[in-house]
C-alpha positions as CSV (number, residue, x, y, z in Angstrom):
1,M,0.0,0.0,0.0
2,P,1.4,3.4,-0.9
3,A,1.9,5.9,1.8
4,P,-1.0,8.2,2.5
5,Y,-0.8,11.5,0.5
6,P,0.4,14.5,2.4
7,T,-2.1,17.1,3.3
8,L,-2.0,20.7,2.2
9,N,-0.2,21.8,5.4
10,L,2.5,19.2,4.9
11,I,3.1,20.5,1.3
12,F,3.5,24.0,2.6
13,L,6.0,22.8,5.2
14,A,8.0,21.2,2.4
15,L,8.3,24.5,0.5
16,P,11.0,27.0,1.5
17,F,9.9,30.0,3.6
18,G,8.7,32.9,1.4
19,S,8.4,30.6,-1.6
20,A,7.0,32.3,-4.7
21,F,6.1,31.4,-8.3
22,D,8.8,30.0,-10.6
23,R,7.3,28.1,-13.5
24,R,10.2,25.7,-14.2
25,S,10.8,24.8,-10.5
26,C,7.1,24.5,-9.9
27,F,6.8,22.1,-12.9
28,E,9.7,20.0,-11.6
29,T,8.2,20.0,-8.1
30,A,4.7,18.9,-9.2
31,T,6.1,16.2,-11.6
32,A,8.3,14.8,-8.8
33,L,5.4,14.7,-6.3
34,V,3.2,12.8,-8.8
35,K,6.1,10.5,-9.7
36,N,6.9,9.5,-6.2
37,Q,3.2,9.2,-5.3
38,S,3.4,12.0,-2.8
39,L,0.6,13.7,-4.7
40,S,-2.4,12.0,-6.1
41,P,-2.9,12.3,-9.9
42,T,-6.6,13.0,-9.1
43,S,-5.9,15.7,-6.6
44,H,-8.0,18.8,-6.7
45,F,-4.7,20.7,-7.2
46,F,-4.8,19.7,-10.9
47,F,-7.0,21.5,-13.3
48,R,-9.8,19.4,-14.9
49,D,-11.4,19.7,-18.3
50,T,-15.1,20.7,-17.9
51,L,-16.1,18.2,-20.6
52,D,-14.5,14.9,-19.5
53,S,-13.3,15.9,-16.0
54,L,-9.9,14.5,-16.8
55,A,-7.1,15.9,-14.6
56,Y,-4.2,17.7,-16.4
57,N,-1.5,15.9,-14.5
58,G,0.9,14.6,-17.1
59,P,4.4,16.0,-18.0
60,E,3.0,17.3,-21.3
61,N,-0.1,19.0,-20.0
62,M,0.6,19.7,-16.3
63,T,-1.9,22.4,-15.2
64,L,-2.7,23.5,-11.7
65,T,-5.6,25.2,-10.2
66,L,-5.0,28.5,-8.3
67,E,-5.1,26.6,-5.0
68,G,-2.7,24.0,-6.3
69,C,-0.3,26.6,-7.6
70,N,-0.4,28.5,-4.2
71,A,0.3,25.2,-2.4
72,L,3.0,23.7,-4.7
73,C,4.6,26.8,-6.1
74,G,4.1,29.5,-3.5
75,A,1.5,32.2,-3.2
76,E,3.8,35.1,-3.1
77,Q,4.7,37.4,-6.1
78,T,8.4,37.2,-6.9
79,W,10.9,39.1,-9.0
80,Y,12.7,37.3,-11.8
81,T,16.3,36.4,-11.1
82,D,17.4,37.2,-14.6
83,I,16.3,40.9,-14.5
84,G,19.1,42.2,-16.8
85,P,18.3,40.1,-19.9
86,R,14.6,40.6,-19.5
87,I,14.9,44.4,-19.5
88,T,17.6,44.7,-22.2
89,I,15.6,42.5,-24.6
90,W,13.1,45.3,-25.2
91,L,14.9,48.3,-23.7
92,V,17.9,48.3,-26.0
93,P,15.8,48.4,-29.2
94,I,13.6,51.2,-27.7
95,L,16.7,53.3,-26.7
96,L,18.1,52.7,-30.2
97,L,14.9,54.3,-31.7
98,L,14.8,57.1,-29.2
99,A,18.5,58.0,-29.9
100,N,17.6,58.5,-33.6
101,V,14.7,60.9,-33.1
102,E,15.6,64.2,-34.8
103,L,15.7,66.9,-32.1
104,S,15.5,70.6,-32.5
105,P,18.8,72.5,-32.4
106,L,18.0,74.2,-29.1
107,D,20.2,73.9,-26.0
108,K,19.2,71.5,-23.2
109,R,15.6,72.3,-24.0
110,R,15.8,69.9,-27.0
111,F,15.7,66.9,-24.6
112,L,12.3,68.1,-23.3
113,A,11.0,66.9,-26.6
114,I,11.8,63.3,-25.6
115,L,9.9,63.9,-22.3
116,H,6.9,65.2,-24.3
117,L,7.2,62.2,-26.7
118,L,7.1,59.6,-24.0
119,G,4.3,61.4,-22.1
120,D,2.2,62.4,-25.1
121,P,3.1,60.3,-28.2
122,I,-0.2,61.1,-30.0
123,D,0.3,64.8,-29.8
124,S,3.9,64.5,-30.8
125,I,3.0,62.5,-33.9
126,W,0.2,64.9,-34.6
127,S,2.6,67.9,-34.4
128,L,5.1,66.2,-36.8
129,L,2.2,65.6,-39.3
130,H,1.1,69.2,-38.8
131,K,4.6,70.4,-39.8
132,L,4.4,68.3,-42.9
133,D,1.0,69.6,-43.6
134,A,2.1,73.2,-43.2
135,W,4.9,72.6,-45.8
136,D,2.4,70.9,-48.0
137,R,0.2,74.1,-47.9
138,C,3.2,76.3,-48.7
139,S,3.9,74.1,-51.7
140,R,0.3,74.2,-52.9
141,L,0.1,78.0,-52.4
142,A,3.2,78.5,-54.5
143,A,1.8,76.2,-57.2
144,R,-1.1,78.6,-57.5
145,C,1.1,81.6,-58.4
146,S,0.1,82.8,-61.9
147,G,2.6,82.6,-64.7
148,V,5.5,81.2,-62.6
149,C,7.6,78.2,-63.8
150,P,7.9,75.1,-61.5
151,S,11.4,76.0,-60.6
152,C,10.5,79.4,-59.3
153,Q,7.4,77.9,-57.6
154,G,9.8,75.7,-55.7
155,V,11.8,78.7,-54.6
156,I,8.7,80.6,-53.5
157,A,7.4,77.5,-51.6
158,S,10.8,77.1,-49.8
159,V,10.8,80.7,-48.7
160,F,7.2,80.3,-47.5
161,A,8.4,77.3,-45.4
162,G,11.2,79.5,-44.0
163,F,8.7,82.1,-42.8
164,E,6.5,79.3,-41.5
165,E,9.5,78.2,-39.4
166,L,9.6,81.6,-37.8
167,Q,6.0,82.6,-37.7
168,G,4.2,79.2,-37.2
169,P,1.8,80.0,-34.3
170,R,1.2,83.6,-35.5
171,I,0.0,82.8,-39.1
172,T,-3.8,82.8,-39.1
173,S,-4.5,83.2,-42.8
174,E,-3.0,82.0,-46.1
175,R,-3.1,85.7,-47.1
176,Y,0.0,86.2,-44.9
177,F,2.0,84.3,-47.6
178,G,0.3,86.3,-50.3
179,S,1.4,89.5,-48.7
180,L,5.0,88.4,-48.9
181,L,4.7,88.4,-52.7
182,Q,3.2,91.9,-52.9
183,Q,6.6,93.7,-53.1
184,R,8.0,96.4,-55.3
185,S,10.0,94.8,-58.1
186,L,9.8,91.3,-56.7
187,A,11.0,89.9,-60.0
188,K,14.0,92.2,-60.0
189,H,15.0,90.8,-56.5
190,F,13.9,87.3,-57.1
191,N,17.5,86.1,-57.2
192,E,17.7,86.9,-53.5
193,W,14.6,84.7,-52.9
194,R,16.4,81.9,-54.8
195,R,19.6,82.5,-52.7
196,A,17.5,82.2,-49.5
197,A,15.7,79.0,-50.8
198,V,19.1,77.4,-51.6
199,R,20.5,78.2,-48.2
200,L,17.3,76.8,-46.5
201,A,17.6,73.6,-48.5
202,D,21.3,73.2,-47.9
203,G,20.9,73.8,-44.2
204,R,18.4,71.1,-43.7
205,S,19.8,67.9,-42.1
206,N,19.2,64.6,-43.9
207,E,19.7,61.5,-41.7
208,I,17.4,59.1,-43.5
209,G,20.3,56.6,-44.0
210,R,21.1,56.6,-40.3
211,T,17.4,56.2,-39.6
212,V,17.1,53.1,-41.9
213,L,20.2,51.6,-40.2
214,A,18.7,52.2,-36.8
215,F,15.4,50.5,-37.9
216,V,17.3,47.5,-39.3
217,L,19.2,47.1,-36.0
218,Y,15.9,47.4,-34.2
219,I,14.6,44.5,-36.3
220,V,17.7,42.5,-35.5
221,Q,17.2,43.0,-31.8
222,L,13.6,41.8,-32.0
223,I,14.7,38.7,-34.0
224,A,17.3,38.0,-31.3
225,A,14.4,37.7,-28.8
226,F,13.0,34.8,-30.7
227,V,16.0,33.1,-32.3
228,P,18.6,31.7,-29.9
229,E,21.2,31.5,-32.7
230,V,21.0,35.3,-33.0
231,G,20.5,36.5,-29.5
232,G,21.8,33.6,-27.4
233,A,19.8,31.5,-24.9
234,P,16.8,33.6,-23.8
235,P,16.1,34.1,-20.1
236,G,12.7,32.3,-20.6
237,P,9.9,32.0,-23.1
238,P,9.3,35.4,-24.6
239,G,5.9,37.0,-24.2
240,G,5.3,39.8,-21.7
241,R,8.6,41.5,-22.3
242,I,8.1,41.5,-26.1
243,A,4.7,43.0,-25.6
244,T,6.3,46.1,-24.1
245,G,8.5,46.6,-27.1
246,V,5.5,46.1,-29.5
247,L,3.5,48.7,-27.5
248,L,6.3,51.2,-28.1
249,S,6.5,50.4,-31.8
250,W,5.0,53.8,-32.6
251,L,8.5,55.1,-32.3
252,V,9.1,53.7,-35.8
253,P,6.9,56.3,-37.5
254,V,8.3,58.9,-35.1
255,I,11.9,58.4,-36.2
256,F,11.0,58.3,-39.9
257,L,8.8,61.4,-39.7
258,S,11.2,63.4,-37.6
259,N,14.2,62.6,-39.8
260,A,12.2,63.1,-43.0
261,I,11.4,66.6,-41.8
262,G,15.0,67.1,-40.7
263,G,16.3,70.0,-38.7
264,L,18.5,73.0,-39.0
265,P,22.1,73.2,-37.6
266,S,21.1,76.1,-35.3
267,H,18.0,77.8,-34.1
268,R,19.4,81.0,-35.7
269,T,19.8,79.6,-39.2
270,A,16.4,80.3,-40.6
271,Y,16.3,83.7,-38.9
272,D,19.7,84.7,-40.4
273,I,18.7,83.5,-43.9
274,L,15.5,85.5,-43.9
275,A,17.1,88.5,-42.3
276,D,19.6,88.6,-45.1
277,L,16.7,88.3,-47.6
278,A,15.1,91.3,-45.9
279,A,18.3,93.3,-46.0
280,N,19.1,92.5,-49.6
281,T,15.6,93.3,-50.9
282,G,15.0,96.4,-48.8
283,D,11.2,96.1,-49.2
284,K,8.7,97.2,-46.6
285,P,7.2,93.8,-45.8
286,F,10.7,92.6,-44.7
287,H,11.6,95.8,-42.7
288,M,13.7,95.0,-39.7
289,P,14.1,97.7,-37.1
290,H,17.1,97.5,-34.8
291,R,16.9,94.6,-32.4
292,R,13.5,93.7,-33.8
293,S,12.4,90.3,-35.1
294,L,11.7,89.5,-38.7
295,F,8.0,90.0,-38.7
296,L,5.5,91.9,-40.9
297,P,4.8,95.4,-39.4
298,T,1.1,94.7,-39.9
299,F,1.2,92.8,-36.6
300,P,2.2,95.5,-34.1
301,S,2.4,93.2,-31.1
302,I,4.7,90.9,-32.9
303,A,6.8,93.6,-34.6
304,Q,7.8,95.0,-31.2
305,Q,9.2,91.6,-30.1
306,C,13.0,91.8,-29.7
307,Y,15.5,89.2,-30.7
308,T,16.1,88.0,-27.2
309,D,12.4,87.4,-26.5
310,Y,12.0,85.7,-29.8
311,F,14.7,83.1,-29.3
312,R,13.7,82.6,-25.7
313,A,10.2,81.6,-26.9
314,L,11.4,79.1,-29.5
315,G,10.8,76.2,-27.2
316,W,7.1,76.7,-27.3
317,S,6.6,78.6,-30.5
318,G,7.6,76.2,-33.3
319,A,11.3,75.2,-32.9
320,I,10.3,71.8,-31.3
321,Y,8.4,70.1,-34.1
322,T,6.8,67.6,-31.7
323,Y,5.0,70.4,-29.9
324,R,2.7,72.6,-32.0
325,P,-0.3,73.3,-29.8
326,W,-1.8,75.7,-32.4
327,K,-2.3,72.9,-34.9
328,V,-6.1,72.8,-34.5
329,R,-6.3,76.3,-35.9
330,Y,-6.3,75.8,-39.6
331,I,-5.1,78.7,-41.6
332,S,-6.9,78.0,-44.9
333,S,-10.6,78.9,-45.4
334,T,-10.6,76.8,-48.6
335,H,-10.0,73.5,-46.8
336,H,-12.6,71.4,-45.0
337,R,-11.2,72.3,-41.6
338,H,-12.8,69.7,-39.4
339,L,-12.4,66.8,-41.9
340,H,-8.7,67.7,-42.4
341,T,-8.1,68.0,-38.7
342,L,-9.7,64.6,-38.2
343,L,-7.4,63.1,-40.8
344,L,-4.4,64.4,-39.0
345,I,-5.7,63.0,-35.7
346,A,-6.4,59.6,-37.3
347,F,-2.9,59.3,-38.6
348,A,-1.5,60.5,-35.3
349,T,-3.5,57.9,-33.3
350,A,-2.9,55.0,-35.7
351,P,0.7,54.2,-34.7
352,V,-0.2,54.1,-31.0
353,L,-3.3,52.0,-31.7
354,I,-1.4,49.6,-33.8
355,G,1.2,49.1,-31.1
356,L,-1.5,48.6,-28.5
357,V,-3.3,45.9,-30.5
358,G,0.0,44.1,-31.2
359,G,0.9,44.1,-27.5
360,V,-2.6,43.0,-26.5
361,L,-2.5,40.1,-29.0
362,I,0.9,38.9,-27.7
363,L,-0.3,38.9,-24.1
364,W,-3.5,37.2,-25.2
365,Y,-1.7,34.1,-26.5
366,Q,0.1,33.7,-23.2
367,L,-1.3,30.7,-21.3
368,P,-4.0,30.5,-20.3
369,T,-5.2,32.2,-23.4
370,G,-7.2,35.3,-22.8
371,L,-7.0,38.4,-20.6
372,N,-4.5,38.6,-17.9
373,C,-2.9,41.0,-15.4
374,R,-0.5,42.5,-17.9
375,H,-3.4,43.6,-20.1
376,V,-4.4,45.9,-17.3
377,W,-1.2,48.0,-17.4
378,L,-0.9,47.8,-21.2
379,V,-4.3,49.2,-21.8
380,G,-3.9,51.6,-18.9
381,V,-0.8,53.2,-20.3
382,A,-2.4,53.5,-23.8
383,L,-5.4,55.1,-22.2
384,L,-3.2,57.5,-20.3
385,W,-1.6,58.5,-23.6
386,K,-5.0,59.3,-25.1
387,I,-6.0,61.3,-22.1
388,S,-2.7,63.1,-22.3
389,A,-3.3,64.2,-25.9
390,F,-6.8,65.4,-25.0
391,I,-5.4,67.5,-22.1
392,T,-2.7,69.0,-24.3
393,W,-5.3,70.0,-26.9
394,V,-8.1,71.2,-24.6
395,S,-5.8,73.2,-22.3
396,H,-4.4,75.4,-25.1
397,R,-7.0,78.2,-24.7
398,P,-6.4,82.0,-24.4
399,G,-8.4,82.0,-21.1
400,L,-6.5,79.0,-19.7
401,A,-3.0,78.7,-20.9
402,T,-0.9,79.7,-23.9
403,G,2.7,80.3,-24.7
404,K,5.2,79.4,-22.1
405,Y,2.5,78.7,-19.5
406,H,0.9,76.0,-21.7
407,W,4.4,74.6,-22.4
408,R,5.2,74.3,-18.7
409,L,1.7,72.9,-17.9
410,T,2.3,70.3,-20.7
411,L,5.7,69.3,-19.4
412,I,4.3,68.8,-15.9
413,K,1.5,66.7,-17.3
414,D,4.0,64.7,-19.4
415,I,6.1,63.9,-16.3
416,C,3.0,62.6,-14.6
417,V,2.3,60.4,-17.5
418,A,5.7,59.3,-18.7
419,G,7.1,58.6,-15.3
420,P,4.5,56.0,-14.1
421,S,4.3,54.5,-17.6
422,V,8.0,53.8,-17.9
423,F,8.1,52.6,-14.3
424,I,5.2,50.1,-14.7
425,M,6.9,48.8,-17.9
426,L,10.1,48.2,-16.0
427,L,8.3,46.6,-13.0
428,S,6.3,44.3,-15.4
429,A,9.6,43.2,-17.1
430,I,11.2,42.3,-13.8
431,G,8.3,40.3,-12.3
432,L,5.6,42.5,-10.8
433,F,3.0,40.2,-12.2
434,N,4.9,37.0,-11.6
435,S,2.5,35.3,-9.2
436,C,0.1,32.3,-9.2
437,W,-2.9,34.6,-9.3
438,C,-1.8,36.5,-12.3
439,W,-0.8,33.4,-14.2
440,S,-4.1,31.6,-13.4
441,G,-6.3,33.5,-15.8
442,P,-8.2,35.4,-13.1
443,F,-10.6,36.9,-15.7
444,Q,-11.4,33.6,-17.5
445,Y,-11.2,31.3,-14.4
446,P,-12.1,33.6,-11.5
447,N,-13.0,30.8,-9.1
448,I,-10.6,27.9,-9.7
449,G,-7.8,29.4,-11.9
450,R,-5.7,27.6,-14.5
451,V,-1.9,27.6,-14.4
452,P,-0.2,25.7,-17.2
453,L,3.3,24.7,-16.3
454,P,5.0,23.2,-19.4
455,E,6.9,25.7,-21.5
456,T,6.3,23.8,-24.7
457,V,3.4,26.0,-25.9
458,Y,5.3,29.1,-25.0
459,L,8.3,27.9,-27.1
460,Q,5.9,27.1,-30.0
461,N,4.4,30.6,-29.8
462,A,7.9,32.1,-29.8
463,K,8.6,30.3,-33.1
464,S,5.3,31.1,-34.9
465,V,2.6,33.3,-33.2
466,Y,4.8,36.0,-31.6
467,P,7.0,36.6,-34.6
468,T,3.9,36.9,-36.8
469,I,2.3,39.4,-34.5
470,V,5.5,41.5,-34.3
471,G,6.1,41.3,-38.0
472,V,2.5,42.4,-38.9
473,T,2.7,45.2,-36.3
474,L,5.9,46.6,-37.7
475,L,4.6,46.2,-41.2
476,L,1.6,48.3,-40.3
477,E,3.7,50.9,-38.6
478,V,5.9,51.2,-41.8
479,G,2.7,51.3,-43.8
480,V,1.5,54.4,-41.9
481,C,4.8,56.0,-42.9
482,V,4.3,55.1,-46.5
483,V,0.7,56.5,-46.6
484,V,1.9,59.7,-44.9
485,A,4.6,60.1,-47.5
486,V,2.1,59.7,-50.3
487,V,-0.6,62.0,-48.8
488,W,1.9,64.7,-47.8
489,R,4.4,64.1,-50.6
490,R,4.5,67.8,-51.6
491,G,5.5,68.8,-48.0
492,L,8.1,66.0,-47.8
493,R,9.8,67.2,-51.0
494,L,9.6,70.9,-50.2
495,L,13.1,71.3,-48.6
496,R,14.4,67.9,-49.7
497,W,16.0,69.1,-52.9
498,R,18.1,66.6,-54.8
499,E,21.7,67.4,-55.1
500,K,21.4,68.1,-58.8
501,T,18.6,70.6,-58.1
502,R,20.6,72.3,-55.4
503,Q,23.6,72.6,-57.8
504,V,21.4,74.0,-60.6
505,E,19.7,76.6,-58.3
506,W,23.0,77.6,-56.7
507,E,24.5,78.2,-60.2
508,R,21.6,80.4,-61.1
509,V,22.2,82.4,-57.9
510,M,25.9,82.8,-58.7
511,D,25.2,83.7,-62.4
512,G,22.7,86.3,-61.2
513,K,20.4,85.6,-64.2
514,R,16.7,85.9,-63.9
515,C,14.4,83.1,-65.0
516,K,12.4,83.7,-68.2
517,C,9.1,83.7,-66.2
518,M,10.3,86.9,-64.5
519,Y,9.7,88.8,-67.7
520,T,6.5,89.8,-69.5
521,G,7.2,91.4,-72.9
522,G,10.6,92.7,-71.6
523,R,9.1,94.2,-68.5
524,S,9.7,93.0,-64.9
525,R,6.6,91.9,-63.1
526,Q,5.6,94.0,-60.2
527,S,4.2,91.1,-58.1
528,F,2.8,87.6,-58.2
529,I,-0.8,86.7,-57.6
530,I,-1.9,83.7,-55.6
531,H,-5.3,82.4,-56.8
532,Y,-7.1,81.4,-53.6
């Protein structure tokens, strides 16, 4: 006769003090207890199928109830012992992407853009799209100039983009750009416009090659999480830690968009170029009083702003491309304002939503299949990001907060969002949810729980299910970039002149010859007309 089976108390005594959940050791313990007949194969510790009431007690399907897991594995939550590999497997790729985000050429304030990015990714992407959209409008306005060749239209559009760089939040109508063309003898001085356009195009950074390389390395890091031959022996079956990296996959569109827009080597570059344009043309619309900023005198409050105030305000007035709170104010009366704004919001939300769905699906296929504890923080962080974007938008009101006050309010809000979000990601990666209760499927099996112990299914998912989800997620993120590049192709090409085009335009500047479209029957045109 076999010895009587130990009671629950005896099993607890057999466990080390403070014992907590470890899947592999728990599987070995349960298998050994069944093998040496210390635990009955029909014990209520084993999960039973509701159809045939068979206990899952074999090495290939060993599954415990919540009570059995607490008794055999330990009821306490425990941190993983291999914290380093579990963090670096998703943190390194994310840091690689963050390091390749194109930042504004400000001083230490440029790093506040990273804080805003982590605390409000939707608003950051929305702002980048709005910058492209502003350039797109500049290009379309220049294309509507009557009797101007495509080359000169490109020059006009580039100068428009330069003024948008300086005047972004203050431009309330497309007629602002039209007023720039209403100068005396504009055709006569058009070579100065061409010179300014060439300098603006030459000064724009182009790090697309570096961005593509960073994206390739990001892909390699993700592959290393699934393929031992690439990344070495993994710390355990991938799942939750990969979901964190997938949730943050919206960084892929961010790095492509920010580097496609590029940046200037200094926050004074555009100002100096347009100041030279004003000095060389000498026309009233570009009049620059001593220590005054380059603004049209038709805006008295702006015209009185001195250089120091202007450069001090760059952090919240357009120099940081991921922060443009005035983007809901559309400057064109010819566009369907609300529909266009909704289009920008949809493209800004899509990358975050794609990352969320990918992360939820990866966690869904963890055993037991369905909702688990990690879904709570994953959805919670995404919800915080949506609320953060709404606060950024709704708080920018003249009676509430504008300018530097809104910028400071936004940074405080971003700290409150980014800090807890990153903290919960780190805690999840090192074992915050590593407990019997969280692994028991508390939402699907609230009463008895179901804790599968064999790692076979996890390893199978790591070879097929998880790579598929990650691949589709990244493909969709890149797809968003492609669609954006198609929809806003005019804006993307505006200051992305080919080297041949730069050389040709530069030679025209050096030759000092005017284009044929600058003449009408031998007479210089007085101005250009934009057909609204």
